[in-house]
DOKOLVO-777199 format. One record per atom (N, C-alpha, C, O): x, y, z; residue in three letters. Coordinates in steps of 0.1 Angstrom, whole numbers, plus 5000, padded with zeros to 4 digits. Layout:
XYZala
...
This chain:
500849915000met
500250035002met
501050125003met
502150125010met
500350224992ile
501350334992ile
501050455000ile
500050514997ile
502050495011pro
501350545025pro
501150695023pro
501950755015pro
500350735028pro
499450885024pro
500450995024pro
500051095017pro
501651005029ser
502551085035ser
502951135012ser
503251245006ser
502750975006tyr
503251044994tyr
502151134986tyr
502351194975tyr
500851144994ala
499851194986ala
500551334994ala
500551444987ala
501151345005leu
501151495009leu
501951615005leu
502051735004leu
502851455000arg
504751554998arg
504051614982arg
503951744982arg
503551524969asn
502451544960asn
501751674963asn
502351764956asn
500651714971ile
500351844974ile
501351974979ile
500952094978ile
502051954981leu
503152004987leu
504152074973leu
504552194973leu
504351994966lys
504751954954lys
504052074940lys
504652134931lys
502752084944his
502452154934his
501652264939his
500452254937his
502252374946lys
501652454955lys
500852564945lys
499852604951lys
500852594937val
499752674930val
498752604921val
498052694915val
498452494919thr
497152424915thr
496952394931thr
496252464939thr
497652304934ser
496752264954ser
495852394961ser
494652384965ser
496852554960thr
496652624965thr
495352724960thr
494652794967thr
495152704945leu
493752754938leu
493052594939leu
492152614930leu
492952504941thr
491952444946thr
491252444962thr
490052434964thr
492252464972ile
491552484981ile
490952604985ile
489952614991ile
491752684981ala
490852844977ala
489352844975ala
488552884983ala
488952774961gly
487852704957gly
487152614964gly
485952604962gly
487752524976ile
487052504981ile
486452524995ile
485452475002ile
487352604997met
487752705012met
485752825009met
484752835015met
486252894999leu
485352974998leu
483652894997leu
482752965000leu
483452764992val
482452724993val
481852705005val
480852765009val
482652605013val
482452655026val
482052755034val
481252745044val
482552835029phe
482552945038phe
481152975039phe
480552975050phe
480552995026val
479453025023val
478052945032val
477252995040val
478452795028phe
477752685036phe
476852695047phe
475552685049phe
478552715054ala
478352735067ala
478052875072ala
477552875083ala
478252975066gly
477453085068gly
476453105064gly
476053215066gly
475752995056ser
474053015056ser
473252925068ser
472152905072ser
474752885073leu
473652735086leu
474152865097leu
473652855108leu
474652935095met
475353025110met
473953085112met
473153045120met
473753165104leu
472853295101leu
471453195103leu
470553275104leu
471053075103ser
469953045107ser
469853005118ser
468853035126ser
470952925121asn
471352885139asn
471253025142asn
470353025150asn
471653135140gly
471753245151gly
470753325149gly
470853425155gly
469753295142leu
468053365146leu
467053255153leu
466053285160leu
467453155151lys
467353005162lys
467653075171lys
466853165174lys
468553065178glu
469053055188glu
468453195195glu
467953195206glu
468653265189thr
468053435197thr
466353435195thr
465853535200thr
465753385192leu
464353395193leu
464053255203leu
463353275213leu
464353135201val
464253045211val
464853055229val
464552995239val
465653145225ser
466453195242ser
465453335242ser
465953405251ser
464853375240thr
463553445244thr
462453405255thr
462153485264thr
462053285254gly
461653265254gly
461953155273gly
463153125275gly
461253135279asn
461453055293asn
461352925294asn
460352895287asn
461752815300ala
461352665299ala
459952675311ala
458952605311ala
460152745317glu
459352785329glu
457952845330glu
457052835339glu
458152925315asn
456553015313asn
455852965307asn
456252855305asn
455052985303val
453652945291val
452853085287val
452353175293val
453153045278thr
452353165266thr
450953155260thr
450653055253thr
449853235263val
448453255261val
448053305248val
447553415249val
447953275236ile
447353405224ile
446053365225ile
445553305234ile
445553395212arg
444353355205arg
444153245198arg
445053195193arg
443053195198lys
443453075189lys
443953105174lys
443753205168lys
444553005169ser
444553025157ser
445553165146ser
445753205134ser
445953225161ser
446553375158ser
447953365156ser
448353475152ser
448953275158gln
449853205159gln
450853315164gln
451553255172gln
451253465162thr
451953545170thr
450553595178thr
449253575177thr
451653685187glu
451253805193glu
450753915186glu
449753975192glu
451253965170val
450554065164val
449254035161val
448454125160val
448853935161gln
447353895155gln
445953865168gln
444753875166gln
446753835180ser
445953845192ser
445553935199ser
445954045201ser
444253845204ile
443453955211ile
442953905222ile
442253805219ile
442853935236ile
442753865245ile
441753945254ile
442553945264ile
440953995257ser
439753985267ser
440054005283ser
440553905289ser
439754105288tyr
440054145306tyr
439154115310tyr
438854165320tyr
438054025305asp
437353915317asp
438153795310asp
438653725320asp
438453735299gln
439353605291gln
440353555303gln
440553445309gln
441153725304ala
442753715314ala
441953665324ala
442253555328ala
440853745333gln
441053685349gln
440153575347gln
440153515357gln
439353515337ile
439153365343ile
440353275337ile
440253155339ile
441553335330ile
443153235330ile
443753265346ile
443953175354ile
443853395349lys
444553415364lys
443953355373lys
444853315381lys
442953345376ser
441753255381ser
442253075388ser
441953025399ser
442953015377ser
442752905380ser
443852835387ser
444852895389ser
443652725391pro
444352695403pro
445552635398pro
446252615408pro
446052595389glu
447352545379glu
448052625384glu
449052585390glu
448052845382val
448652925379val
449552885397val
449252825408val
451052975389ala
451553005407ala
451653145408ala
451853235399ala
451453175425lys
451253285434lys
452353295435lys
453153215432lys
452653475440asp
453853535442asp
453753485462asp
453153395467asp
454353565468ser
454653535482ser
453553615489ser
453453615501ser
452453705476glu
451853805481glu
449853765480glu
448753805483glu
450853635473gly
449153535469gly
449153605451gly
448553545442gly
449553675450asn
448753745438asn
449553585425asn
450453505425asn
448353625415pro
448853545404pro
449853545392pro
449753615382pro
450853465394met
452353505384met
451453475370met
451253375363met
450753655366val
450553635347val
451253775345val
451353855355val
451553795335ala
452153935329ala
451053925319ala
450953815313ala
449754035317asn
449254075308asn
450154135301asn
451054195307asn
450154125286glu
451154175275glu
450254275262glu
449354235255glu
450754405261val
450054495248val
451154495242val
452154545246val
450954415223tyr
451854395216tyr
451854475204tyr
451054425196tyr
452654615197val
452154635188val
453354695177val
454154745184val
453554705169leu
454354755160leu
454654885158leu
453654945159leu
455354955156ile
455755105151ile
456555125140ile
456855015136ile
457155225133ser
457755235120ser
459355345126ser
459155465128ser
460455305127leu
461155375130leu
462355355120leu
462555245116leu
463255485116pro
464155505111pro
465555415118pro
465955395129pro
465855395105lys
467055345111lys
468655425117lys
469355465108lys
469155445127arg
470055475123arg
470955535112arg
470855655107arg
471955425107thr
472555425096thr
472255475078thr
472855545070thr
470955395078thr
470055415069thr
469555535063thr
469655605053thr
468755525076gly
467055645078gly
466055525069gly
464855545067gly
466555455066asp
465455395058asp
464455295074asp
464855265084asp
462855285067gln
462155285082gln
461855145080gln
461655085070gln
461955085098ala
461754955096ala
461054905110ala
461454945121ala
459754785110asn
459554785121asn
459954725130asn
460754635130asn
459054825146val
459754805158val
458754775167val
457754835165val
458754655180val
457854625188val
457954655198val
458854595204val
456954775205val
456454815214val
455454705220val
454354665217val
456754655236arg
454954565244arg
454754645258arg
455654685265arg
453754655259gly
453354705272gly
453154605280gly
452454505276gly
453854595292ile
454054535299ile
453754535315ile
453554655318ile
453554445325ser
452754455338ser
453454425347ser
454454355345ser
453354445356asp
454054445373asp
454854275370asp
456054265374asp
454254185363lys
454854055366lys
455654055356lys
456553965356lys
455654135346ser
456854095332ser
458354075334ser
459154015326ser
458654125342met
459954185351met
459953995358met
460353885355met
459354025366ala
459453875374ala
459653775367ala
460553695371ala
458753755353leu
458553625352leu
459953625337leu
460053545327leu
460753745339arg
461653715329arg
462853785333arg
463153895330arg
463853685342pro
465253735350pro
466053785341pro
466453905343pro
466453715329asn
467153755320asn
467253905317asn
468153975314asn
466053945320val
465954135314val
466354195328val
465754175338val
467754315325lys
468254375334lys
467954525330lys
467854555318lys
467854575337leu
468354755332leu
469554765336leu
470054735347leu
470354815324ile
472254845324ile
472454965326ile
473555005328ile
470955075324glu
471355235320glu
469855295324glu
468855275318glu
470055365332gly
469155495334gly
468055435343gly
468555355351gly
466755435344arg
466055395355arg
464355345345arg
464155365333arg
463555295356met
462555265352met
461455395351met
461555485359met
460555385344trp
459455475337trp
458755515353trp
458955435362trp
457955605354glu
457655655365glu
455855595356glu
455455565345glu
455255615370asp
453455585368asp
453455715352asp
453455695340asp
453555785359ala
452555885353ala
453655925343ala
454755875344ala
453256005332gly
454156015317gly
454755955309gly
455555865313gly
454755965302ser
454855895286ser
456255845284ser
456755865273ser
457055765293glu
458055715297glu
458555575294glu
457855485298glu
459955535288ile
459855435277ile
461355345281ile
462155425287ile
461855255279ile
462955215283ile
462855095268ile
461855035264ile
464155085264ala
464755055253ala
465754905252ala
466854915258ala
465654805247gly
466254695247gly
467354755237gly
467154815227gly
468754725243ile
470154775238ile
470554775225ile
471354865221ile
469754625214ser
469854645202ser
468854755190ser
469054805179ser
467554755203ala
466954855195ala
467454975194ala
467255035184ala
468355045206ser
468955145209ser
469655195203ser
469655315202ser
470655105196glu
471755105185glu
471555125174glu
472255185167glu
470755085172arg
470055055153arg
468955145152arg
468555155141arg
468355225162phe
467355275151phe
467055445164phe
466855445176phe
467055545157lys
466755665157lys
465855695170lys
464855635171lys
466055775179gly
465155785191gly
465255695204gly
464855685215gly
465755645198cys
466055475207cys
467255505225cys
467055455236cys
468055575219ala
468555585230ala
468255685240ala
467655785236ala
468455675255ile
468555755266ile
468355885266ile
469355955262ile
467555925269gly
466956105265gly
466456115252gly
465756205250gly
466656055246glu
465656075232glu
464156045230glu
463455995239glu
463556085219lys
461856085223lys
461955975208lys
462655965198lys
460855905212val
460355885196val
458555845197val
457855785204val
458355905188arg
456655955188arg
456055835184arg
456355785173arg
455355785191phe
454055675184phe
452855675199phe
453155675211phe
451655675191gly
450455625198gly
449755775202gly
449155795213gly
450155905188ala
449656025189ala
450856115198ala
450756235196ala
451856065207arg
452356105217arg
453756125214arg
454056075203arg
454956195221asp
456056145222asp
456456095235asp
455656115244asp
457656035237trp
457755945248trp
459155925253trp
459755825251trp
459355975257thr
461155985265thr
461655855269thr
461055795278thr
462855795263val
463655695265val
464355705274val
465455755272val
463955635288val
464455655302val
465355555310val
465755555322val
465455455301gly
466355325311gly
466755225292gly
466155195282gly
467555205294leu
468055065283leu
468254915297leu
468454895308leu
467954845285phe
468054695291phe
468254605282phe
467754615271phe
469254515286glu
469554385279glu
468854265283glu
468454245295glu
468854185274ala
468254025276ala
468453945274ala
467853855267ala
469853945279gly
470853755272gly
471153765258gly
471953685253gly
470753845254gly
471153875238gly
469753795225gly
469853745213gly
468553815234thr
467453735228thr
466253865224thr
466253985228thr
465353795217gly
464853905211gly
464053995214gly
463154055207gly
464554025231phe
463154125236phe
464754225232phe
464254335230phe
465554225232glu
466854365231glu
466154455217glu
466154575215glu
465554365211ser
465154465195ser
463954545200ser
463854655195ser
463054505210glu
461854535212glu
462154705222glu
463254735227glu
461054775221ile
460354845231ile
459554895236ile
458554955231ile
459854855258trp
459054875263trp
458455005272trp
458955105277trp
457054975273cys
456255055283cys
455254965293cys
455154845295cys
454355135304asp
453555035309asp
452554965301asp
452455015290asp
451854865302ile
450654815298ile
449754925298ile
449554985288ile
449154955307ile
448255115306ile
448355225298ile
447355265292ile
449455285298gln
449655425289gln
449855345276gln
449955415266gln
449955195274ala
450355165258ala
448955155252ala
448555215242ala
447955055261gly
446455075260gly
445955195257gly
445555205246gly
445855325266asp
445655445262asp
446055495250asp
445155555243asp
447455485246ala
447655535232ala
447455505222ala
447455585212ala
447355345222phe
447055265214phe
445755225208phe
445455165198phe
444755305219asn
443655255219asn
443055115220asn
442155085212asn
443554985230arg
443954925230arg
443254835243arg
443954775251arg
441554845243pro
440654805259pro
441054625258pro
440154535260pro
442554595254val
441954455254val
443754395257val
444554485259val
444254285257tyr
445754225262tyr
445854125244tyr
445054055237tyr
447454165242ser
448054095232ser
447853915236ser
447453825229ser
448553925250ser
448853835251ser
449053775265ser
449253875272ser
449053655272leu
449253675287leu
450753545290leu
450853425285leu
451453595298thr
452653475302thr
452353475317thr
452053565325thr
452553315318leu
452553305331leu
453653215334leu
454553165327leu
453253185349arg
454353055352arg
452852975361arg
451753015366arg
453552845356leu
452652755367leu
452952695374leu
453852625371leu
452352665391ala
452252635403ala
453452445403ala
454052395412ala
453352395389asp
454352295391asp
453952255374asp
452852255368asp
455452225370thr
455452195358thr
454552115347thr
454052135336thr
454851975359thr
453951875353thr
452451855352thr
451951745349thr
451652005354leu
450952035355leu
450452105340leu
449252125337leu
451352135332phe
451052195322phe
449852115313phe
448752165313phe
450152005306ala
449351935300ala
447551925305ala
446551905297ala
447451945318ala
446551945322ala
445652085322ala
444452085318ala
446452195325phe
445852345321phe
445952325308phe
444852355303phe
446652285301lys
446552325281lys
444852225279lys
443952255271lys
444852145284glu
443652085281glu
442452155288glu
441352155283glu
442652195300lys
441152265303lys
440852405299lys
439652445297lys
441952475297thr
441952665291thr
441352585274thr
440152575272thr
441952565270glu
441552545254glu
440152465251glu
439752455240glu
439652415263lys
438152345256lys
437252435266lys
435952455264lys
438052505276asp
436852605278asp
436252695272asp
436852795268asp
434752685269pro
434552785256pro
434052885259pro
433352925251pro
434152975271arg
435053105272arg
436153145267arg
435953255262arg
437153105264leu
438653085261leu
439153055248leu
439852955249leu
438953095235pro
439353065223pro
440953105219pro
441353175210pro
441653035230val
442653035227val
443752945226val
443552825227val
445052975225glu
446152855223glu
447252875240glu
447752975245glu
447252705243val
448052765252val
449752645246val
449752545238val
450752715252lys
452152685242lys
452852715251lys
452352815258lys
454352645258his
455652645260his
456052815258his
455452865249his
456952885264glu
457153025258glu
458452955245glu
458453005233glu
459152865250lys
460352885244lys
459552775230lys
460152795219lys
458652685231asp
458052645218asp
457352755208asp
457452745195asp
456752855214tyr
456152965210tyr
456953055205tyr
456253135199tyr
458253075205tyr
459253175199tyr
459953055186tyr
460453085176tyr
459652935191glu
460652865182glu
460052825169glu
460652765160glu
458752865169ala
457752855159ala
457952975148ala
457952965136ala
458153085155gln
458253185158gln
459753225137gln
459653295126gln
461053115145ser
461853125138ser
461952985126ser
462952935123ser
460552935120arg
461052795114arg
460652885103arg
461652885095arg
459752975098thr
459753015079thr
461253105075thr
461853065065thr
461753225085ile
462353245074ile
463853165082ile
464853215076ile
464153075092ser
465153035091ser
464552895083ser
465452815086ser
463752825077thr
463952705061thr
464252865050thr
465052835042thr
464052915050phe
463853045036phe
466053045036phe
466753045026phe
466253035047ile
468153075045ile
468452955041ile
468852925030ile
468352855052asn
468552725049asn
468752695036asn
469852705031asn
467452665030ile
467052645013ile
467752735005ile
468152674995ile
468152865005thr
468852944999thr
470152924996thr
470652934985thr
470752885010gly
472252895016gly
472552765009gly
473552745002gly
471552665009thr
472052495002thr
472152524985thr
473052494978thr
470952584980val
471352594968val
472252704964val
472752684953val
472552784970ile
473752864968ile
475352804969ile
476252864965ile
475552684975ser
476452644980ser
476452514972ser
477552464969ser
475552454969val
475952354958val
476052344942val
476452254935val
475352514937ile
475652594927ile
477552594928ile
478352534922ile
477752704940phe
479352694937phe
479952584944phe
481152584945phe
479452494948ser
480352334954ser
480752244934ser
481652154932ser
479652314923leu
480052224912leu
480952304907leu
481652244898leu
481252444909gly
483052484899gly
483452464915gly
482852554920gly
483852424921ala
484852334928ala
485252254929ala
486452244931ala
483852124926ile
484451964920ile
484552024905ile
484251924898ile
484852124898val
485252084882val
486952134885val
487852094879val
487052244896gly
488552284898gly
489452164905gly
490752164905gly
488552064910ala
489251964920ala
489951894909ala
491151894909ala
488751834897met
488851764889met
490051794882met
491051714881met
489951914876ile
491051964868ile
492451964872ile
493551974866ile
492251964890thr
493852014893thr
494051804896thr
495251764895thr
493451744899met
494051594898met
494051574884met
495151524881met
493251574873tyr
493751544858tyr
494551584857tyr
495151504850tyr
495651704859ala
496451744858ala
497951644864ala
498851594858ala
497451674878ala
498551564885ala
498851444877ala
499951384875ala
497551414873val
497651214867val
498651224857val
499451134856val
498551354845ala
499151384838ala
500451394838ala
501251334831ala
500951504848asn
501951554852asn
502651424856asn
503951434855asn
502151264863arg
502651204869arg
502751094863arg
502550994870arg
503251084848thr
502450934841thr
503650834842thr
503650714841thr
504450884844arg
506050794843arg
506250744859arg
506750634862arg
505750874869glu
505750784882glu
504850704886glu
505150624896glu
503550704880ile
502350654881ile
503250494876ile
503050414884ile
503950454868gly
503750384862gly
505350254866gly
505550144864gly
506250394875thr
506950314880thr
506450204893thr
506850094897thr
505150314899leu
505150284910leu
504150124906leu
503750064916leu
503750084896arg
503149984886arg
504249854888arg
503949734890arg
505349924885ala
506349844882ala
507349734888ala
508049634885ala
506749854905leu
506949804918leu
506549734927leu
506949714938leu
505349694919gly
504349604925gly
502849664929gly
501849594926gly
502749764934phe
501449854936phe
500349784925phe
500449754913phe
499349764934ser
498649734924ser
496949864919ser
496949974925ser
496249864913arg
495849964908arg
494949984922arg
495150104926arg
494549944928phe
493849994936phe
494450064948phe
493950114958phe
495650044945ser
496750164959ser
496850284948ser
496850394953ser
497050274935ile
497450394924ile
495750494930ile
495650614931ile
494650394931leu
493550444929leu
492950544945leu
492250644947leu
493450454955thr
493350474971thr
494450604972thr
494150674981thr
495650644965val
496550734971val
496150874962val
496550984965val
495250834950phe
494950974943phe
493851054948phe
493551174947phe
493350944954leu
491750954965leu
492151054974leu
491651164975leu
493150984981ile
493151074998ile
494151214991ile
494151324997ile
494951204979glu
495451314981glu
493851434977glu
493451534983glu
493351374967ala
492151514967ala
491351524975ala
490551614975ala
491151424988leu
490851425002leu
491251545014leu
490551615022leu
492351535012leu
493551635018leu
493151735015leu
492751815024leu
493151794999ile
492751894995ile
491251934997ile
491152045001ile
490451884996ser
489051935000ser
489251965018ser
489152075024ser
489551835025thr
489851845040thr
490552045040thr
489852145042thr
492052045036phe
492752195041phe
491752275038phe
491652385045phe
490852265029gly
489752375019gly
488352385031gly
487952495035gly
487752285034gly
487352265041gly
487452335056gly
486652415061gly
488452305062val
488952365078val
489452485077val
489552545088val
489852555066leu
490252705065leu
488852745060leu
488452865061leu
488052645054gly
486452785052gly
485752775067gly
485052865070gly
485952705075val
485352665087val
485752815097val
485052895102val
487152815096leu
487752895102leu
487653005100leu
487953085109leu
487353045084ala
486653135082ala
485953215087ala
486053335092ala
484853115086ala
483353115091ala
483353165106ala
482853265111ala
484053095111tyr
484453185130tyr
484153305128tyr
483153335135tyr
484553385122phe
484953535125phe
483553615120phe
483453735119phe
482353485116leu
481353585112leu
480453555123leu
479253555121leu
480853525136asp
479953485150asp
480253595159asp
479753615170asp
481353685151phe
481353825156phe
480353945148phe
479954045155phe
479953935138val
479354005131val
477654015136val
477353895140val
476554085136gln
475754145143gln
475054175132gln
475554265126gln
473954145128ile
473054205115ile
471454195119ile
471154095125ile
470754285117ser
469554265113ser
468254205103ser
468554195091ser
466854155107thr
466354125094thr
465254115098thr
465154095110thr
463854115089thr
462254155094thr
462453995093thr
463053915086thr
461353985108asn
460553825111asn
459553805104asn
458353845106asn
459753735095trp
458353705086trp
457553695091trp
456553745086trp
457253605108asp
456353595108asp
455053685117asp
453853685117asp
456453795125thr
455453915131thr
456054075124thr
455954185129thr
456454055115phe
456954185102phe
457754275113phe
457754395110phe
458554225126ser
459054285131ser
460854275132ser
461354165131ser
461554415133glu
463354385127glu
463654265140glu
462654225147glu
464454245140ile
465054155148ile
466654155148ile
467154145137ile
467454145159val
468554155157val
469454055166val
469354045178val
470453985156phe
470953885163phe
472653815156phe
473153865146phe
473153735160asn
474653735157asn
474653565149asn
474453465156asn
475053555136phe
475553435132phe
476153375146phe
476553455155phe
476053235146lys
476353125155lys
476753045152lys
475852995145lys
478052965151leu
478852865149leu
478252745162leu
477952755173leu
478152645154ser
477952525164ser
478652365157ser
478852315146ser
478852325168ala
480252235164ala
479152105152ala
479752005147ala
477652125151gly
477252025139gly
477752115129gly
478752075122gly
477152235125ile
477852305118ile
479152275113ile
479252225102ile
480052285119ala
481752295115ala
482252125112ala
483252075106ala
480852055118ile
481351905112ile
480251865099ile
480151765092ile
479551965100gly
478651935086gly
479252005075gly
478951955065gly
480052105074ala
480352235064ala
481752055059ala
481751995049ala
482552045069ile
484351965063ile
483351855057ile
483351865045ile
482451755063ile
482451665053ile
481351715043ile
480751615039ile
480851825038phe
480651875024phe
481751905015phe
481851895003phe
482751935028ser
484051945020ser
484551815011ser
484951815000ser
484451705020leu
485251585018leu
484351545006leu
484851524995leu
483151535007val
482351524995val
482551614984val
481651594976val
483251694980met
483251774972met
484951694967met
485351694955met
485351644976gly
486951634973gly
486551474965gly
487051444955gly
485851414970phe
485751244969phe
484851294952phe
485451244942phe
483751354950val
483551334936val
484351394929val
484351324919val
485351504928gly
486251544921gly
487051454919gly
487051424907gly
487751394927gly
488751344927gly
488751154923gly
489851094924gly
487551094920phe
487351004920phe
487650984901phe
488850984898phe
486950984895leu
487051014881leu
488550964877leu
488950854872leu
489451104882pro
491051154879pro
491851034881pro
492650994873pro
491650944896ala
491950854901ala
491350704895ala
492250614895ala
490450694893val
490350614881val
490750594869val
490850484863val
491050714865arg
492350724854arg
493550664856arg
494050574849arg
494050734866ala
495550674870ala
495450574876ala
496250564885ala
494550474876ser
494650354882ser
494850244872ser
495250134875ser
494350294856arg
493950244846arg
495150284837arg
495150254825arg
495950334840leu
497350354834leu
498050214831leu
498050134841leu
498650154815lys
499050044815lys
500750074821lys
501050184825lys
501350004821ile
502549984825ile
503250094816ile
503750204817ile
502949984804ile
504549984791ile
503950164788ile
504750264784ile
502750174791asp
502350314780asp
502950414792asp
503650514788asp
502750414804ser
503050484813ser
504750544811ser
505150654809ser
505650414813leu
506850464814leu
507150544798leu
507850644796leu
506450474792arg
507050544778arg
506450704779arg
507250764772arg
505650774783gly
504850864788gly
505650954791gly
505351064796gly
């Protein structure tokens, strides 16, 4: 059997062609991994927005809070459920919230984008311990004051501390900034639910977020609530609710990225094939010598395949390393389910890295197989004459 080091020496010997092929594979892997990281980053941001202990209640068939309406009477029925947890004072751990979209200009381009204004109640912060005020203060009961997520503050005009935003027929002053562990809440503006209801003339809630006294009661609570004829609502785990919001756009990103990667990969495969065919043509006598020394056709086939796989591995690893730096890139896009702007980072995972390298190995194998077969079929006498 020909040692694998023979293949490595030949890669180093033909630096120009090998480097060009490695660069082509690296580019394809970079695009492939980047598209998966984009989808993964969006999904992680939205899924992490939900708390595993919380339950979300929205109107039946609403899909998101944008279309949801829950009346005050319906909210009171849900609050009175015995399965709902109570705080130290015996009050139900339920947050009534109003969810409204407004349009604000971006700081960099001035283009308009939808931003979520969430009217929250006194239990909203308690149910979301990852939300922390990092600058300024909370609003006062009287007056049009709001707090903004750090992502919203950085990207939209009027959302920094001391600035004013106009919506609901009045001006609102930003008095505080909050962070929420990199979740979707950081792209929102929060205000008092009573003030939001008055400003938007909404005598209803958009959703309820609550905590159960025991998580094992979820199935019973869901069945009882959804079967109550007074309550045309859907009950979901908060994490499941936010995960569902990521499916449409993440699926689109995955499909688009895969199609682009496959198209680019065809070029990389052709490049690898040309490189390996050139290697066979330039080493005809060498191949004949190896055959004359007793190495089998299978050994020749194997060593050329190893060479192609080594080239693709180098390209794959470099592509993943290049994609790693996308982790530091923050972008924003419109969530097609809620029509709101959301800020998130590319996110590399071990699964994406392994998948990208496997993708590069497939390109190397496909591109190197036919040249390897050709090398193994060369006749000894013809090769030595070549």
